[in-house]
N, C-alpha and C positions, 0 to 999 in steps of 0.2 A: 400591503404589506410591503415592507421596504423588501429593496431590489435586495440586498444584506439579511432578512429577518429567509424570506427567499430561500437563499445558498445555504443555511444553516437549517433552516426544515428539512430543502434535498436531500442534505451531506445525512444528517439524522435518523434520513431513510433508509440510506445505501451503510446506515452500519446494526451485526446484527451484534448481539447478546447472544450467546450459547447455551444452552445447558447446562457446561461447564463454568459456567461465569469467565470466560474466554470470550471478549469485544472481536470480530473479525470485519471487515471493512472493506469498497471494491477496488477497485484503485481506479477508477474516475472518481471517488468519495477522497481518497487519500491524496490524488490530484485538487486536490482543490482543497483540499485543508494545506495544502503542502504550497500551495498555489501555485501547481510545475502545470508545466503540457501534458495530459494526458498520454498521446500518445508515445513522450523519450520518458516518460517513467516507464510504462509497456517497455519498452527497446532496455530498457535497464534489465528488468524482473527474465524480459526473454531470452536475452542474451550470454548470462551470465554463468552461461556452462564452459559456455563458445572463447567469448574471451570477456574477464568482467568488469565492470565498469565502478568505480569507486564507491560508488552506492550499496552495488552489489558484491564486495572487496568486503564493506561493513559489516555485512549483516552476514555473508560466510564466517566471517570471524569472530560475528558472535555464535553459531551453533546452525543456525539455516544452512541446507546443502541447495547446489541450483538447481537445479533437479524443484525441492521447492517454493524457489523462486521462480520458475516455469511456472508454478498449477495455478501460483496467486488470483491467473485470470483467469480461470473458472473457479477458484475454491475464497475467494478473498484475500485477503493483508489483515495475517496474526495481529492485535492489537499492541504488540512485542514487536512488529517489523512497525506498524506506525510509529507508533517515539521511539523509533530511532529515523526511520524515513527524515519522518523530522527532526531531527538533530542533527541529520543533515544536510 
């Protein structure tokens, strides 16, 4: 298996489809999909209530609450937020 195939398989294992049909991914998977540093992405979500980054502001403008963003570390990143992250 090539390195790229292994990365794709790892990402696939970190994304779940919930019973309501919505996808949820780990911050690690989202960081890998977006080709960004995982710890940086965590900082964007964690500080959303104090000093929101442009990414956090974008998610908030689409209806997410700062508390939602902070919860992504525990509950995973919803598919809508993943799509918005990839656009940013």
